[in-house]
C-alpha positions as CSV (number, residue, x, y, z in Angstrom):
1,M,-31.6,-85.0,53.3
2,V,-31.6,-81.4,54.8
3,R,-28.8,-79.8,56.8
4,A,-28.4,-76.4,58.3
5,L,-24.9,-75.0,58.8
6,T,-24.0,-72.0,60.9
7,H,-20.6,-70.4,60.7
8,K,-19.8,-66.8,61.9
9,G,-23.3,-65.5,61.6
10,L,-23.8,-67.1,58.1
11,L,-26.6,-69.7,57.9
12,I,-26.8,-71.8,54.7
13,V,-29.4,-74.4,54.2
14,I,-28.3,-77.3,52.1
15,A,-30.8,-79.8,50.7
16,V,-29.8,-83.0,48.9
17,A,-32.5,-84.6,46.8
18,C,-32.5,-86.9,43.7
19,G,-28.8,-87.2,43.9
20,A,-27.9,-83.6,43.3
21,T,-27.1,-80.7,45.6
22,M,-28.6,-77.2,45.2
23,F,-25.0,-75.8,45.2
24,D,-24.1,-77.8,42.1
25,P,-22.1,-75.3,40.0
26,C,-24.1,-76.7,37.0
27,A,-27.4,-75.7,38.6
28,V,-29.7,-73.7,36.3
29,R,-30.3,-70.1,37.3
30,A,-33.3,-68.0,36.3
31,V,-32.4,-66.0,33.2
32,E,-35.6,-63.9,32.8
33,E,-35.3,-60.2,33.3
34,P,-36.5,-58.9,36.7
35,Q,-40.0,-57.5,36.7
36,P,-41.6,-54.7,38.8
37,V,-42.6,-56.1,42.2
38,G,-45.4,-53.7,43.0
39,D,-46.5,-52.4,46.3
40,A,-48.2,-55.5,47.9
41,P,-46.8,-55.7,51.4
42,I,-45.2,-58.6,53.2
43,T,-46.1,-59.1,56.9
44,V,-43.8,-60.9,59.2
45,S,-44.0,-61.6,63.0
46,A,-41.7,-63.5,65.3
47,T,-40.2,-63.5,68.7
48,R,-37.7,-60.9,67.5
49,V,-37.8,-59.0,64.2
50,E,-34.7,-56.9,63.3
51,Y,-34.1,-54.3,60.6
52,Y,-30.5,-53.7,59.4
53,S,-30.8,-50.5,57.4
54,D,-27.1,-50.5,56.5
55,L,-27.4,-54.0,55.0
56,A,-30.9,-53.6,53.7
57,L,-32.0,-56.7,55.6
58,V,-35.0,-57.7,57.7
59,V,-34.3,-60.7,59.9
60,A,-36.8,-62.5,62.1
61,R,-36.0,-65.3,64.5
62,G,-38.2,-67.6,66.7
63,D,-41.6,-68.8,65.5
64,A,-41.5,-66.6,62.3
65,S,-44.8,-66.2,60.5
66,V,-44.9,-64.6,57.1
67,E,-47.8,-63.6,54.9
68,L,-46.9,-63.2,51.3
69,P,-48.6,-60.8,48.8
70,D,-50.0,-63.7,46.8
71,G,-52.0,-65.0,49.8
72,A,-49.6,-67.8,50.8
73,A,-48.4,-68.1,54.4
74,V,-45.1,-69.5,55.5
75,H,-44.0,-70.4,59.1
76,G,-40.4,-71.3,60.2
77,D,-37.6,-70.8,62.6
78,V,-35.8,-68.0,60.6
79,F,-36.9,-65.4,58.1
80,L,-34.6,-63.1,56.1
81,M,-35.4,-60.6,53.4
82,D,-32.8,-58.9,51.2
83,L,-34.4,-55.6,50.2
84,R,-31.9,-54.8,47.5
85,Q,-32.4,-58.1,45.8
86,Q,-36.1,-58.3,46.7
87,R,-35.6,-61.9,47.9
88,L,-36.9,-63.6,51.0
89,V,-36.1,-66.9,52.7
90,V,-37.8,-68.9,55.5
91,A,-35.7,-71.8,56.9
92,G,-36.0,-74.4,59.6
93,H,-39.2,-76.4,60.4
94,V,-41.0,-74.7,57.5
95,T,-44.8,-74.9,57.0
96,L,-46.1,-73.6,53.6
97,S,-49.9,-72.9,53.5
98,T,-51.6,-72.2,50.2
99,R,-55.1,-72.5,48.9
100,E,-54.1,-75.9,47.5
101,G,-52.9,-77.3,50.8
102,T,-50.4,-77.2,53.7
103,Y,-46.9,-78.7,53.3
104,S,-44.0,-79.3,55.7
105,G,-40.5,-78.6,54.5
106,A,-36.9,-77.5,55.2
107,A,-36.8,-74.1,53.4
108,F,-38.8,-71.7,51.3
109,A,-37.5,-68.9,49.1
110,D,-39.3,-66.3,47.0
111,F,-37.5,-64.3,44.3
112,L,-40.1,-61.6,44.0
113,A,-38.6,-59.8,41.0
114,F,-38.5,-63.0,39.0
115,K,-41.8,-64.3,40.2
116,R,-40.3,-67.6,41.2
117,S,-40.6,-69.5,44.5
118,Y,-38.5,-72.5,45.7
119,F,-39.6,-75.0,48.3
120,I,-37.9,-78.1,49.8
121,P,-40.6,-80.5,51.0
122,L,-39.9,-83.2,53.5
123,D,-42.5,-85.7,52.3
124,P,-41.7,-86.5,49.6
125,A,-38.1,-85.4,49.6
126,D,-37.9,-83.3,46.4
127,R,-37.4,-79.8,45.0
128,W,-40.5,-77.8,44.0
129,T,-40.4,-74.6,41.9
130,Y,-43.5,-72.4,41.7
131,L,-43.8,-70.1,38.7
132,A,-45.9,-66.8,39.1
133,S,-47.4,-68.0,42.4
134,D,-49.0,-71.0,40.7
135,Y,-49.0,-73.2,43.8
136,A,-51.4,-75.7,42.2
137,H,-48.8,-76.8,39.7
138,P,-45.3,-77.1,41.2
139,Q,-42.4,-77.9,38.9
140,L,-41.1,-81.1,40.5
141,G,-37.5,-82.0,40.7
142,R,-36.3,-78.9,38.9
143,Q,-32.8,-77.7,39.7
144,M,-32.6,-74.4,41.7
145,P,-30.3,-71.5,41.8
146,G,-27.2,-72.1,44.0
147,D,-28.1,-69.1,46.2
148,A,-31.8,-69.9,46.5
149,F,-31.6,-70.4,50.3
150,F,-28.6,-68.3,51.2
151,L,-29.0,-66.4,54.4
152,T,-26.7,-63.3,54.7
153,G,-24.7,-63.1,58.0
154,V,-25.2,-60.1,60.2
155,G,-22.3,-60.6,62.6
156,G,-20.7,-57.4,63.8
157,H,-23.8,-55.3,62.8
158,H,-26.4,-53.8,65.1
159,P,-30.0,-53.7,64.1
160,Y,-31.5,-50.2,63.6
161,V,-35.0,-51.2,64.5
162,V,-36.2,-54.1,66.7
163,G,-39.8,-55.3,67.2
164,K,-42.1,-58.3,67.1
165,S,-43.8,-57.6,63.8
166,A,-43.1,-55.7,60.6
167,I,-44.8,-54.8,57.3
168,I,-42.4,-54.7,54.4
169,D,-43.0,-53.0,51.1
170,P,-40.1,-54.2,48.8
171,N,-40.1,-50.8,47.0
172,A,-40.7,-48.3,49.7
173,Y,-40.6,-48.9,53.4
174,V,-40.4,-51.1,56.5
175,S,-42.9,-50.4,59.2
176,F,-42.7,-51.7,62.8
177,E,-45.5,-51.7,65.4
178,P,-44.3,-51.3,68.1
179,A,-40.6,-50.5,67.6
180,I,-37.4,-49.9,69.5
181,V,-35.0,-47.7,67.5
182,D,-31.2,-47.7,68.0
183,V,-30.6,-44.0,67.6
184,L,-26.9,-43.9,68.3
185,D,-26.0,-47.6,67.9
186,V,-25.7,-47.7,71.7
187,L,-28.8,-45.8,72.9
188,P,-32.1,-47.5,72.0
189,T,-35.3,-45.6,72.4
190,P,-38.1,-46.7,74.7
191,P,-40.8,-48.8,72.9
192,L,-42.4,-46.5,70.3
193,P,-46.0,-47.1,69.0
194,S,-44.7,-47.4,65.5
195,F,-41.7,-46.5,63.3
196,V,-41.3,-46.4,59.5
197,D,-38.1,-46.3,57.6
198,N,-38.6,-45.2,54.0
199,F,-36.0,-46.3,51.4
200,S,-38.0,-45.5,48.3
201,S,-36.0,-44.4,45.2
202,D,-38.7,-41.8,44.4
203,P,-37.0,-38.4,44.8
204,S,-40.3,-36.8,45.7
205,F,-40.0,-38.3,49.2
206,G,-37.0,-36.0,49.6
207,E,-38.9,-32.8,49.1
208,N,-38.8,-30.6,52.2
209,S,-41.2,-27.9,53.3
210,L,-39.7,-27.2,56.7
211,P,-37.6,-24.1,57.3
212,G,-34.0,-24.4,58.5
213,A,-33.2,-25.4,62.1
214,T,-30.1,-26.0,64.2
215,L,-31.2,-29.5,65.1
216,D,-33.8,-31.7,63.4
217,A,-34.5,-35.3,64.5
218,P,-37.3,-36.9,62.5
219,Y,-39.6,-39.5,63.9
220,T,-41.5,-41.2,61.1
221,F,-44.5,-42.9,62.5
222,Y,-46.7,-43.8,59.5
223,G,-46.0,-44.7,55.9
224,T,-47.5,-46.2,52.8
225,P,-46.0,-46.7,49.3
226,H,-47.3,-43.3,48.5
227,S,-47.2,-41.3,51.7
228,L,-45.1,-40.6,54.8
229,D,-45.9,-38.8,58.1
230,A,-43.3,-37.7,60.6
231,F,-42.9,-35.6,63.7
232,H,-39.7,-33.6,63.9
233,L,-38.0,-32.8,67.2
234,R,-36.3,-29.4,66.4
235,Y,-34.1,-26.8,68.0
236,D,-33.7,-23.3,66.6
237,Q,-31.5,-20.7,68.2
238,S,-33.4,-17.8,66.6
239,L,-36.7,-18.6,68.4
240,P,-37.7,-17.4,71.8
241,V,-38.5,-20.9,72.8
242,K,-35.8,-22.8,71.0
243,G,-37.1,-26.4,71.3
244,Y,-40.3,-27.4,69.6
245,I,-42.1,-30.1,67.6
246,A,-43.0,-29.9,63.9
247,Y,-45.1,-32.1,61.7
248,E,-44.6,-32.9,58.0
249,H,-46.6,-35.1,55.5
250,H,-45.5,-36.3,52.1
251,S,-47.8,-37.6,49.4
252,V,-46.3,-38.8,46.1
253,F,-48.3,-39.7,43.0
254,G,-48.0,-40.2,39.2
255,D,-44.7,-39.5,37.5
256,R,-42.8,-37.6,40.2
257,G,-45.8,-35.6,41.4
258,Y,-45.9,-34.7,45.1
259,A,-47.6,-32.7,47.8
260,V,-45.7,-31.8,51.0
261,F,-47.4,-30.2,54.0
262,S,-45.8,-29.0,57.2
263,L,-46.7,-27.2,60.4
264,V,-43.9,-25.5,62.2
265,P,-43.7,-25.0,65.2
266,A,-46.7,-27.1,66.1
267,T,-46.1,-26.5,69.8
268,Q,-45.8,-22.7,69.9
269,P,-48.3,-19.8,69.3
270,D,-46.5,-18.4,66.2
271,K,-47.2,-21.1,63.6
272,Q,-46.2,-21.4,59.9
273,W,-48.3,-23.7,57.7
274,N,-46.6,-24.7,54.4
275,L,-47.7,-26.5,51.3
276,L,-45.6,-27.4,48.3
277,A,-47.2,-29.4,45.4
278,Y,-46.0,-30.4,41.9
279,D,-47.7,-32.3,39.2
280,P,-46.2,-33.0,35.8
281,A,-49.4,-32.9,33.6
282,G,-48.0,-34.6,30.6
283,P,-44.6,-34.6,28.9
284,V,-44.4,-30.8,28.3
285,D,-46.5,-29.3,31.1
286,A,-46.3,-29.1,34.8
287,F,-48.1,-27.4,37.7
288,A,-46.5,-26.1,40.9
289,L,-48.1,-24.7,44.0
290,Q,-46.6,-23.0,47.0
291,A,-48.7,-21.7,49.8
292,Q,-47.8,-20.3,53.3
293,L,-50.0,-19.3,56.1
294,F,-48.7,-17.5,59.2
295,T,-50.9,-17.6,62.3
296,T,-50.7,-16.6,66.0
297,Q,-52.9,-19.0,68.0
298,S,-52.9,-20.9,71.3
299,G,-52.9,-24.6,70.3
300,F,-55.5,-24.9,67.5
301,A,-57.9,-22.3,68.9
302,A,-59.1,-19.4,66.8
303,P,-56.0,-17.3,65.7
304,T,-55.5,-13.8,66.7
305,S,-53.6,-13.0,63.5
306,A,-53.4,-14.7,60.1
307,H,-51.7,-13.8,56.8
308,G,-50.1,-15.6,53.9
309,F,-49.9,-16.1,50.2
310,V,-50.6,-18.6,47.4
311,D,-48.4,-18.9,44.3
312,L,-49.5,-21.1,41.4
313,R,-47.2,-21.7,38.4
314,L,-47.9,-23.5,35.1
315,L,-44.8,-24.5,33.1
316,H,-45.0,-25.3,29.4
317,V,-41.9,-26.6,27.5
318,L,-41.4,-25.4,23.9
319,R,-38.9,-26.7,21.4
320,Q,-35.9,-24.8,22.7
321,S,-37.4,-22.8,25.5
322,S,-40.0,-22.7,28.2
323,V,-42.8,-20.4,29.2
324,Q,-44.2,-20.0,32.7
325,L,-47.5,-18.5,33.8
326,D,-47.3,-17.3,37.4
327,A,-50.1,-16.1,39.6
328,T,-49.8,-14.9,43.2
329,D,-52.4,-13.8,45.7
330,M,-51.2,-12.2,49.0
331,Y,-53.3,-11.7,52.1
332,D,-52.3,-9.2,54.7
333,T,-55.0,-10.5,57.0
334,L,-57.5,-13.3,56.8
335,L,-59.4,-12.2,59.9
336,A,-62.3,-9.7,60.2
337,Q,-60.1,-7.2,62.0
338,G,-57.3,-5.3,60.2
339,Q,-57.0,-3.9,56.7
340,P,-58.0,-6.6,54.3
341,D,-55.3,-5.8,51.8
342,H,-55.2,-8.4,49.0
343,P,-52.6,-7.6,46.3
344,S,-52.2,-10.0,43.4
345,I,-49.7,-10.5,40.6
346,V,-50.2,-12.4,37.3
347,G,-47.5,-12.6,34.8
348,I,-45.8,-14.7,32.1
349,D,-42.1,-15.4,31.8
350,W,-40.2,-16.9,28.9
351,S,-36.8,-18.5,29.2
352,S,-34.6,-20.1,26.6
353,F,-32.6,-23.2,27.1
354,D,-28.8,-22.9,27.5
355,E,-27.6,-22.4,23.9
356,P,-23.9,-22.5,22.8
357,I,-22.5,-19.3,21.2
358,W,-20.8,-20.5,18.1
359,R,-17.8,-22.7,19.0
360,T,-16.7,-20.7,22.0
361,G,-18.0,-23.2,24.6
362,I,-20.0,-20.3,26.2
363,E,-23.7,-21.0,26.8
364,L,-26.3,-18.3,26.8
365,R,-29.7,-18.2,28.3
366,L,-32.2,-15.4,27.6
367,R,-35.3,-14.4,29.6
368,S,-38.1,-12.0,29.3
369,G,-41.6,-11.4,30.8
370,I,-44.5,-9.2,31.6
371,A,-46.7,-9.0,34.7
372,T,-49.5,-6.9,36.1
373,M,-50.0,-6.1,39.8
374,H,-53.2,-5.0,41.4
375,D,-53.9,-3.7,44.9
376,A,-57.1,-1.8,45.8
377,F,-55.1,0.0,48.5
378,G,-52.3,1.1,46.2
379,V,-49.4,-1.0,44.9
380,A,-46.3,-0.7,47.2
381,G,-47.9,2.1,49.1
382,S,-48.4,4.3,46.1
383,S,-51.7,5.8,44.8
384,K,-51.7,3.4,41.8
385,Q,-54.0,0.4,42.0
386,D,-52.5,-1.3,38.9
387,V,-48.8,-1.4,37.9
388,L,-47.3,-3.0,34.8
389,S,-43.9,-4.8,35.0
390,E,-41.7,-5.8,32.1
391,H,-38.3,-7.3,32.1
392,I,-35.5,-8.8,29.9
393,G,-32.4,-10.6,31.0
394,A,-29.5,-12.8,29.9
395,T,-27.1,-15.2,31.6
396,A,-23.8,-16.5,30.1
397,A,-21.6,-19.3,31.5
398,S,-18.2,-20.3,30.3
399,P,-16.8,-23.9,30.3
400,V,-14.0,-24.9,32.6
401,V,-10.8,-23.6,31.0
402,P,-7.5,-25.4,32.0
403,G,-4.9,-23.0,33.5
404,P,-1.5,-23.0,34.9
405,L,-0.6,-25.0,38.0
406,G,-3.5,-27.4,37.5
407,F,-6.2,-24.8,38.0
408,G,-9.5,-24.8,36.2
409,F,-11.2,-21.5,35.5
410,D,-14.8,-20.7,34.8
411,A,-17.0,-17.6,34.8
412,T,-20.7,-16.6,34.8
413,A,-22.3,-13.3,34.1
414,G,-25.9,-12.1,34.1
415,A,-27.9,-8.9,33.7
416,T,-31.6,-8.0,34.0
417,R,-33.5,-4.8,33.4
418,T,-37.0,-4.3,34.8
419,W,-39.4,-1.5,34.0
420,L,-42.2,-0.7,36.4
421,S,-45.0,1.7,35.5
422,F,-44.7,3.8,38.7
423,P,-42.4,4.7,36.7
424,N,-39.2,3.0,37.9
425,T,-36.3,1.2,36.2
426,I,-34.1,-1.3,37.9
427,D,-30.9,-2.8,36.5
428,T,-29.1,-5.7,38.1
429,A,-25.9,-7.3,37.0
430,T,-23.6,-10.1,38.4
431,V,-20.2,-11.4,37.4
432,A,-18.5,-14.4,39.1
433,V,-15.1,-16.0,38.3
434,S,-13.9,-19.2,40.0
435,A,-10.6,-21.0,40.0
436,A,-10.6,-24.6,41.3
437,R,-7.9,-27.2,41.8
438,A,-7.7,-30.7,43.3
439,L,-4.8,-30.5,45.8
440,A,-4.8,-34.2,46.6
441,P,-7.1,-37.2,46.2
442,R,-10.5,-36.1,47.6
443,V,-9.1,-32.7,48.6
444,Y,-10.3,-29.7,46.6
445,S,-10.0,-25.9,46.8
446,T,-11.9,-23.1,45.0
447,L,-11.2,-19.4,44.9
448,T,-14.2,-17.2,43.8
449,W,-14.5,-13.5,43.1
450,S,-18.0,-12.1,42.4
451,V,-19.4,-8.6,42.0
452,G,-23.1,-7.5,41.9
453,T,-24.5,-4.1,41.0
454,L,-28.0,-2.7,41.5
455,D,-29.1,0.6,39.8
456,A,-32.7,1.7,40.4
457,S,-34.4,5.0,39.6
458,S,-36.2,4.7,43.0
459,P,-35.3,2.2,45.8
460,T,-38.9,2.4,47.2
461,Q,-41.3,2.0,44.3
462,V,-40.9,-1.7,43.9
463,V,-43.0,-4.8,44.6
464,I,-42.4,-7.5,47.3
465,S,-43.6,-10.8,46.1
466,P,-42.5,-14.5,45.7
467,N,-43.7,-14.2,42.1
468,V,-40.8,-14.5,39.7
469,T,-42.6,-12.8,36.7
470,T,-41.9,-9.3,38.1
471,G,-38.2,-9.5,37.1
472,L,-37.2,-8.8,40.7
473,T,-35.6,-11.2,43.1
474,P,-38.5,-13.1,44.6
475,T,-37.8,-12.8,48.4
476,P,-40.5,-11.9,50.9
477,L,-37.7,-11.1,53.4
478,S,-36.6,-8.0,51.5
479,P,-38.5,-5.0,52.8
480,N,-38.3,-3.2,49.5
481,G,-38.4,-6.0,47.0
482,L,-34.9,-5.3,45.7
483,P,-32.1,-8.0,45.5
484,V,-30.4,-8.4,48.9
485,F,-26.6,-8.1,49.0
486,G,-26.3,-9.1,52.7
487,V,-28.6,-6.2,53.6
488,P,-31.5,-4.7,51.8
489,S,-30.6,-2.0,49.3
490,I,-31.6,1.5,50.4
491,Y,-29.5,3.5,47.8
492,R,-30.3,4.0,44.1
493,R,-27.0,2.4,43.2
494,T,-25.1,-0.2,45.2
495,T,-22.3,-2.6,44.6
496,S,-21.4,-5.8,46.4
497,R,-18.0,-7.5,46.1
498,A,-17.3,-10.9,47.6
499,Y,-14.1,-12.9,47.8
500,A,-14.2,-16.5,49.0
501,L,-11.6,-19.3,49.4
502,I,-13.2,-22.7,49.9
503,G,-11.5,-25.9,50.8
504,S,-13.1,-29.3,51.1
505,W,-12.0,-32.9,52.0
506,Q,-14.5,-35.6,51.1
507,P,-12.9,-39.0,52.0
508,S,-16.3,-40.9,52.0
509,P,-20.1,-40.3,51.8
510,E,-20.0,-40.8,55.6
511,F,-17.7,-37.8,56.3
512,Q,-17.0,-34.4,54.7
513,F,-15.1,-31.4,55.9
514,S,-15.1,-27.9,54.4
515,S,-13.7,-24.5,55.4
516,T,-14.5,-21.1,54.0
517,L,-12.8,-17.7,54.2
518,Q,-15.0,-14.9,52.9
519,K,-14.7,-11.2,52.7
520,T,-17.6,-9.0,51.5
521,A,-17.6,-5.3,50.7
522,Y,-20.6,-3.0,50.0
523,S,-20.4,0.4,48.3
524,P,-21.8,2.6,49.6
525,V,-21.5,1.1,53.1
526,Q,-24.9,0.1,54.5
527,L,-23.7,-2.2,57.3
528,P,-20.1,-3.1,58.1
529,A,-19.4,-6.3,56.0
530,P,-17.5,-8.8,58.1
531,L,-14.6,-11.0,57.3
532,A,-16.0,-14.5,58.0
533,V,-14.2,-17.8,58.6
534,T,-16.3,-21.0,58.8
535,A,-15.3,-24.7,59.3
536,T,-18.0,-27.4,58.9
537,A,-17.8,-31.1,59.4
538,R,-20.6,-33.4,58.3
539,M,-20.6,-37.1,59.4
540,R,-22.9,-40.0,59.6
541,L,-24.2,-40.3,63.1
542,T,-26.3,-43.4,62.9
543,K,-27.7,-45.5,60.1
544,S,-30.2,-42.8,59.2
545,L,-29.0,-39.6,60.9
546,Y,-26.3,-37.1,60.0
547,V,-24.7,-34.5,62.1
548,S,-23.2,-31.2,60.9
549,V,-21.0,-29.2,63.2
550,A,-20.0,-25.7,62.2
551,R,-17.9,-23.0,63.9
552,S,-17.9,-19.5,62.4
553,Y,-16.0,-16.3,63.3
554,F,-17.1,-12.9,62.1
555,F,-14.5,-10.2,62.5
556,N,-15.4,-6.5,62.9
557,F,-19.2,-7.2,62.8
558,E,-21.6,-4.7,64.5
559,G,-18.8,-3.1,66.5
560,Q,-17.4,-6.3,67.9
561,R,-13.8,-7.3,67.2
562,W,-14.9,-10.9,66.6
563,S,-18.1,-12.8,67.3
564,P,-18.1,-16.6,67.2
565,Q,-21.1,-18.7,66.3
566,F,-21.6,-22.4,66.8
567,V,-24.1,-24.5,64.8
568,L,-25.1,-28.1,65.4
569,Q,-27.5,-29.7,62.9
570,V,-28.8,-33.2,63.1
571,T,-30.9,-34.2,60.1
572,G,-32.2,-37.3,58.4
573,Q,-30.2,-36.9,55.3
């Protein structure tokens, strides 16, 4: 006898056969350890297929047809798959089709991670258990887990994506073609050609090659277990045409290897092409690649300007340290016109692990390196075609030391000296001290004081490069290659002091609030350093979108008594 009970959105299929119920508390449960499921997809189609991302559920109702990875097909009234448990159920007027035959039944369940399937046939009334997709040899009359055919209720929840068919990879994604996405829980989109929601635990899918923007709304239209493609609707206040579309592609491979490509903006003449790649080549080696190309072109026609750089790094881990080989090629122009300047830097950098200093609790990291720079037109505008760079540095960090009134204190300090054979010598040093305290449950405050100094024999004879082996701060945005303390350093010796008071309230992962009061002072004064006040609230907007709202005030900045700024960011994480 088979009965289906529905109560407050909870559907439970109960089968009684051979005098025992499947909800018998003495029923035998599978005790084997779960096994990797793999990336074989499950295809489901129905009158209505719903995806509840907050519940990690896919539910299909009305003439549901399911194609399983092992080649079997199941048809029924209702389909449900729990993505967290990697378990699926088909219930009501079930037809199971395998190579061995077609059977009618009341319910079918597949515990993918345990390689066990359960089926309630109607003729004969029995309980069949299939082990490792062996449909030719069902285990007859075997007792089943009490929750084998449990269907989780979805009452009170709104589906994130709705369609008529879906492809489910239990480890990586759900794909709908076509799809209607409920962006704000109340504002569904028009039918989209396709939509993919990636829930893979691989952190490589989280790598980002896009620059910052005020608003970013991703539309993921294609995905596989190892790739993801998305368009991004973006808004950037700093661009002449603030709204635009960007494109980003992810590929993941091996043990946390990845390649991320992006084009931004794709709909404006000034384009930025980005490529990030990483490949762990064994337990102690890894390769990393960063490349950027900047073009000016109408659509995808021949560009009127093109320049960029390629940076390749090889990291090798030693016993208590690591060594990095870094090579950078820069291209002032890639077109026939213009000066074909092509500076290059190759260097090696050694860095120790954090090592304790006796029993003080202080950890010390040392660094040293050497690099050579070549430019046929003269390095950094000088007459020298080849310049040698050497550097040494150290960073020390203290543990958190308990103090009065419940405060915890910690400090970090670092210093680096770089020799350039122009000749030039550059010394940088930083010291930061923080005091933090929990004011209430989930309410925190931090007071930080930091000072940085820069002392250079010449502020002009330096190298601008993303390459870290020069011993200089790798920032292409600095016009003279020196570390940037708010503004580029133009004096031989400068000092930057910053004071910051930060407060945060973090009641849940769906909402955080923080505020910052910061005062910065430069000596000698290069630009008036403002007093800045910022408040930021970050909250979950939908099942997959987050919104950050920030309001900032800069006092006495560029001759203005105060200048407010408002930032709204919508992102997928």
